C-alpha positions in Angstrom: 1.0 -40.7 49.2 2.8 -37.9 47.4 2.4 -37.5 43.7 5.2 -36.1 41.6 3.8 -33.4 39.3 5.6 -32.9 36.0 7.7 -29.8 35.7 6.9 -27.6 32.8 9.7 -25.4 31.5 8.8 -22.1 29.9 9.2 -21.9 26.2 12.3 -20.0 25.3 12.0 -17.3 22.6 13.3 -18.3 19.2 13.9 -15.3 16.9 14.7 -17.6 14.0 11.0 -18.6 13.7 9.7 -15.0 13.6 9.4 -15.1 9.8 6.7 -17.8 9.9 4.1 -15.4 11.3 2.7 -14.4 7.9 3.2 -16.1 4.6 4.2 -13.6 1.9 4.3 -14.2 -1.8 6.7 -11.9 -3.5 7.8 -11.6 -7.2 10.7 -9.2 -6.7 14.2 -10.4 -6.1 16.7 -8.9 -3.6 19.8 -8.5 -5.7 18.5 -7.4 -9.1 17.9 -3.7 -9.6 16.6 -3.7 -13.2 13.3 -2.2 -14.4 11.4 -5.5 -14.2 12.5 -6.0 -10.6 11.4 -2.5 -9.7 8.0 -3.1 -11.2 7.7 -6.4 -9.2 8.8 -4.6 -6.0 6.1 -1.9 -6.6 3.5 -4.6 -7.1 4.6 -6.5 -4.0 4.3 -3.3 -1.9 0.9 -2.6 -3.4 -0.4 -6.1 -2.4 1.2 -5.9 1.0 -0.1 -2.5 1.9 -3.6 -3.2 0.6 -4.3 -5.7 3.3 -6.4 -7.9 1.0 -6.6 -11.6 1.9 -5.6 -12.6 -1.7 -2.3 -13.6 -3.1 -0.5 -11.6 -5.8 -0.9 -14.5 -8.2 -4.7 -14.4 -7.7 -4.8 -10.7 -8.6 -2.7 -11.3 -11.7 -5.1 -14.0 -12.8 -8.0 -11.7 -12.2 -6.4 -9.1 -14.4 -6.0 -11.6 -17.2 -9.5 -12.9 -16.7 -11.0 -9.4 -16.7 -9.0 -8.4 -19.8 -10.1 -11.4 -21.7 -13.8 -10.9 -20.7 -13.8 -7.2 -21.7 -11.8 -7.8 -24.9 -13.8 -10.8 -25.9 -17.1 -9.0 -25.4 -16.0 -6.1 -27.6 -14.7 -8.5 -30.2 -18.0 -10.4 -30.3 -20.1 -7.2 -30.6 -17.9 -5.1 -32.9 -15.6 -7.7 -34.6 -12.7 -5.3 -34.5 -9.3 -6.5 -33.4 -8.0 -3.0 -32.4 -11.1 -2.3 -30.3 -10.8 -5.6 -28.6 -7.2 -4.9 -27.8 -8.2 -1.6 -26.1 -10.9 -3.5 -24.2 -8.3 -6.1 -23.2 -6.0 -3.4 -21.7 -8.8 -1.5 -20.0 -10.2 -4.7 -18.5 -6.8 -5.8 -17.2 -6.4 -2.5 -15.3 -9.7 -2.8 -13.3 -8.5 -5.3 -10.6 -5.3 -3.1 -10.0 -7.5 -0.1 -9.6 -9.5 -1.9 -7.0 -6.4 -2.9 -5.1 -5.1 0.7 -5.2 -8.4 1.9 -3.8 -8.2 -0.7 -1.0 -4.7 0.4 -0.1 -5.7 4.1 -0.1 -8.7 3.4 2.2 -6.6 1.2 4.5 -3.9 3.8 4.8 -6.4 6.5 5.5 -7.9 4.5 8.4 -4.5 3.7 9.9 -3.4 7.3 9.7 -6.5 8.4 11.6 -5.8 5.7 14.3 -2.1 6.5 14.6 -2.2 9.5 17.1 -4.6 7.8 19.4 -2.5 4.6 19.3 0.6 6.6 20.3 -1.2 8.3 23.1 -2.4 5.0 24.5 1.2 3.7 24.2 2.3 6.6 26.3 -0.4 5.9 28.9 0.8 2.3 29.1 4.4 3.4 29.6 3.3 5.5 32.6 2.5 2.2 34.5 6.1 1.1 34.5 5.7 -1.7 31.9 8.4 -2.5 29.4 8.2 -1.6 25.8 7.4 -5.1 24.8 4.5 -5.3 27.3 3.2 -1.9 26.2 3.3 -2.8 22.5 1.4 -6.1 23.2 -1.3 -4.3 25.3 -1.8 -1.5 22.7 -1.9 -4.0 19.9 -4.8 -5.9 21.6 -6.7 -2.7 22.2 -6.2 -1.1 18.7 -8.9 -1.9 16.2 -8.4 -2.9 12.6 -6.5 -2.3 10.4 -3.7 -0.9 12.4 -4.2 -3.4 15.2 -3.4 -6.4 13.0 0.0 -4.9 12.0 0.8 -4.1 15.6 -0.1 -7.6 16.7 2.4 -9.0 14.1 5.1 -6.9 15.7 4.0 -7.9 19.2 4.2 -11.6 18.3 7.7 -11.1 17.0 8.7 -9.5 20.3 7.3 -12.5 22.1 9.4 -14.8 19.9 12.6 -13.0 21.1 13.2 -10.2 18.6 14.1 -6.8 20.0 11.9 -3.8 19.5 13.9 -2.3 16.6 13.9 -5.6 14.6 10.3 -6.4 15.1 9.2 -2.9 14.1 11.6 -2.4 11.3 9.3 -3.4 8.4 6.2 -1.8 9.9 6.4 1.4 7.7 6.9 -0.8 4.6 3.9 -3.0 5.4 1.6 -0.1 5.9 3.1 2.5 3.6 2.7 5.3 6.2 5.7 7.6 6.5 4.8 8.8 10.0 5.4 5.3 11.4 9.1 5.8 10.6 9.2 8.4 13.4 7.6 6.0 15.9 9.9 3.1 15.0 13.0 5.4 15.2 11.8 6.8 18.6 11.3 3.3 20.2 14.5 2.0 18.7 16.5 5.0 20.1 14.8 4.7 23.5 15.8 1.1 23.7 19.4 1.9 23.1 19.8 5.2 25.1 16.8 5.3 27.5 15.1 8.6 28.5 11.6 9.8 29.3 9.5 7.7 26.9 6.2 9.1 28.0 7.1 12.7 27.2 8.6 11.7 23.9 5.5 9.7 22.8 3.1 12.5 23.9 5.1 15.0 21.8 5.2 12.6 18.9 1.4 12.2 19.0 0.9 15.9 19.0 3.4 16.3 16.1 1.6 13.7 14.1 -1.7 15.4 14.8 -0.3 18.7 13.6 1.2 17.1 10.5 -2.1 15.4 9.6 -3.9 18.7 10.1 -1.5 20.4 7.8 -1.9 17.7 5.2 -5.6 18.0 5.4 -5.5 21.7 4.7 -3.0 21.1 1.9 -5.4 18.6 0.3 -8.3 21.0 0.7 -6.4 23.8 -1.0 -5.2 21.7 -3.9 -8.3 19.6 -4.5 -9.1 21.5 -7.7 -5.6 21.0 -9.1 -5.6 17.3 -8.2 -9.0 16.6 -9.8 -7.9 18.5 -12.9 -4.8 16.3 -13.1 -6.9 13.1 -12.7 -9.3 14.4 -15.4 -6.4 15.0 -17.7 -5.2 11.4 -17.2 -8.7 9.8 -17.6 -10.0 11.9 -20.4 -7.9 10.6 -23.4 -8.8 6.9 -22.8 -12.4 7.8 -22.3 -12.5 9.8 -25.6 -10.9 6.9 -27.5 -13.3 4.4 -26.0 -16.3 6.6 -26.9 -15.3 7.0 -30.5 -14.4 3.3 -30.8 -17.8 2.2 -29.4 -19.6 4.7 -31.6 -17.7 3.9 -34.8 -15.9 0.5 -34.8 -13.8 1.4 -37.8 -12.6 4.7 -36.3 -9.2 3.5 -35.1 -8.7 1.3 -38.2 -9.1 4.3 -40.5 -6.9 6.4 -38.3 -4.1 3.9 -38.2 -4.3 3.2 -42.0 -2.3 6.3 -42.8 1.3 7.2 -42.0 0.5 10.5 -40.2 -2.4 8.8 -38.3 0.0 6.2 -36.9 2.7 8.7 -36.1 0.4 11.2 -34.3 -1.4 8.4 -32.5 1.8 6.8 -31.2 3.2 10.1 -30.3 0.1 11.2 -28.4 0.0 7.8 -26.5 3.7 8.2 -25.5 3.3 11.8 -24.4 0.1 11.0 -22.5 1.9 8.1 -20.6 4.8 10.4 -19.7 2.5 13.2 -18.5 0.4 10.7 -16.5 3.5 9.3 -14.8 4.7 12.9 -13.9 1.2 13.9 -12.6 0.9 10.7 -10.6 4.3 11.2 -9.0 3.4 14.7 -8.0 0.0 13.6 -6.6 1.7 10.8 -4.7 4.2 13.1 -3.2 1.6 15.6 -2.0 -0.5 12.8 -0.4 2.2 11.0 1.5 1.3 10.5 5.2 
C-alpha cells in the first residue's frame, strides 16, 4: 500500500526580515543633524564597533555608577565639593575608556585577519561558486571577530538580499576603512562581472601593502603620538595630584577673580587642544 509523503516546499527568501538578525539600540536620530545627534551617533558607532555584548544604556548606567562611586569616595574622605565633582567626572569617563580600548583591540584583530580572508575568498571563487556561496563559506571559516560580522552578511544574503545591500553597512559596523574597497569590489563585480579571482588577489596584496605602510608610519611617529597623549593626560593628573594632596587647593584658587579666569581659560584651551590632537591621531591611525 502506497503512502503519500508530504511535500515540503523550500522557504523563499524574505529580504524584509533581514533587519531582525541583530537587535541594535541606538540613541541617534536619522533626520536631525544638531550637535546632540552627532554625539549620539558617535556613541552608537563606538558601541557597535566595540563588539561588546552590552547595550548602550548599560554603559551609560555604568558611567553614572562609576562617577557616583569615585565622587562619593572623594567627598567622604576630603569633604570638598569641588574635589568630588572632579572625581565624578573622572569616574564617569572610565567605562568609556574601556569601550574605546575594546574597539581599538577588535579593529586591530580584524585588520590582521582581512588580507587572509580576502585570499580565502579568492580561492573559493576559483571553484566556480557564486559570490553568496563564497561569502557564506568564508564566513564559517573565518575566526572571531571578523567571522561574526561576515556571518551576519551571509545570513542576509540567505534571506534574499543582494551582495551590495548585505555588505553595505559592514564598514560602519567594524570601523575599518579598507572594507569599503572590498564592498565596492564585490558590488561592482555583481553589476558588471569580470575576473573576480584576479581582482581579489590584487586587493589582498594592496591591503597588505597598505597595512605595512601604516605600520611603518606608526613606528616613525610613535614618539610624537605618545607626546600628544602625555599632553592630554598630564593636566588632569596634575590637578588630581594637588587636589588629593591639599583638599582646599582648588577652593583657594577659585576664590579670586584671576584664579577663576585663568582656570576656566586653561580648561577650555586644554579641551580644544585635546580635540585637535585626538583628531590628528585618529586620522593617522585609520585602517
